[in-house]
N, C-alpha and C positions, 0 to 999 in steps of 0.2 A: 653539286657544288657544296663545299663545306663552308660553314659560317666564317671560319678563319680566313678563307680565300676571298670573301666578299669585300668590295670596297666599303669605306666608311660612309660615303655619300649614298643616300637611298636612291637617288636618280641613277647613279652609276650602277648600283645593284640591279635595278630594273633593266637597264640597258645590257648588263652582263647576261641576264637571263633571256631577254626577248629582243635585243637590239639588232638582230640579223634578219635580213629580208625573208628568208625561208621560214624562220620561226614565226614571224608575224603572220605570214600567209597560212601556215599550218593551224595556228591558233584561230585565225579568222574562220577557216573552214570547219574546225571542230566546235566552234561556238554554236553552230547549227545542229550539232548532234554527232553521234558516233559514226565513224567512217572506216571503211576498209582501206587497206594499203593502196590498191590501184585507184580508188576514188580520189584519195589525196594526191596521188601522183598526177592524175589527169587534171584535177581542179587547180593545182598549184603550178603545173607546167614544169615539174622538177624531175630530175633523173632519179632512177631507183637507188643508186648509190648515195646520192646526197640526201634523199628523203630518209633512207635508213639511218644514216649518220645523225641527222637532226632529231628524228623520232627517239632514237636511243638516248641522246643527250637530254632531250626534254623529259623523257621517262626518268632518267637519273636525277634530274633537277626537281622531280615531283610535279611537273606540269601536265604530263600525259600519262594515261593508264593504257596498258596493252593487255588485251584478252585473246588468248589462243584457244581455238576450238579443236578438239581432237577428232578430226574427220579427214577424209581424203577427197579432194585435195585439202590441205590445211587451210583454215580460215583464221585470219587475225584481224581484230578490230581495235581501233584506237578511239579514245574519248578523253576529254579534258578531266583532270582531277578537280577537286574543289578549288585548289590553289590556281589551277589553269583557268577555271571559270571566273575567278576573281579578277582576271585581266579584262573582262568584258567592258568595263567602264573606260579603260585606257584605249581599247580598240575603237569603241564608239566615239570617244573624243577625237581620235585620229581621223576617223571617217568624216566626222563633222568638219574638222579643220580642213581636210583635203577638199571637201565639197566647197567650203567657203573660199579656199584659195583658188580653185578653178573659176569660181564666179568672179573673184577679183581680177584674175588674168583676162577673162572675157571682157570685163568692163575696161580694163587697161588697154586692151587691144582695140576695142571700139572707140575709146576716147583718143587714142594715139592716131588712129586712122582719120579722125575728124579734126585733129590738130590740138586737142586739149590734153593736158597732162593731169593725171589722177593724183599723183603724189608730189 
């Protein structure tokens, strides 16, 4: 993505780069280290075509690095760039919020069943 194509709002810029489900899941998995294509495909539950599309886009955006080994069969590994790793805080915050929200829903369900309203 080119600077001139980015939105003025920094939140919109972030969403333009990582705001799609598959991108977030790919980043989540690569935060744990380098992965091969089939490892990502399996862990994300994504089709080969879609994974290829997103990895190429993320590589173009500078989030992912691709390393090809010259061997038979060919081996390709993906890792986050420094820019990609800088998203760790955002994903950690998302994970924390998701955990808190699930806790909230459990409390809401429990209180609703007992006739109490939580909010």
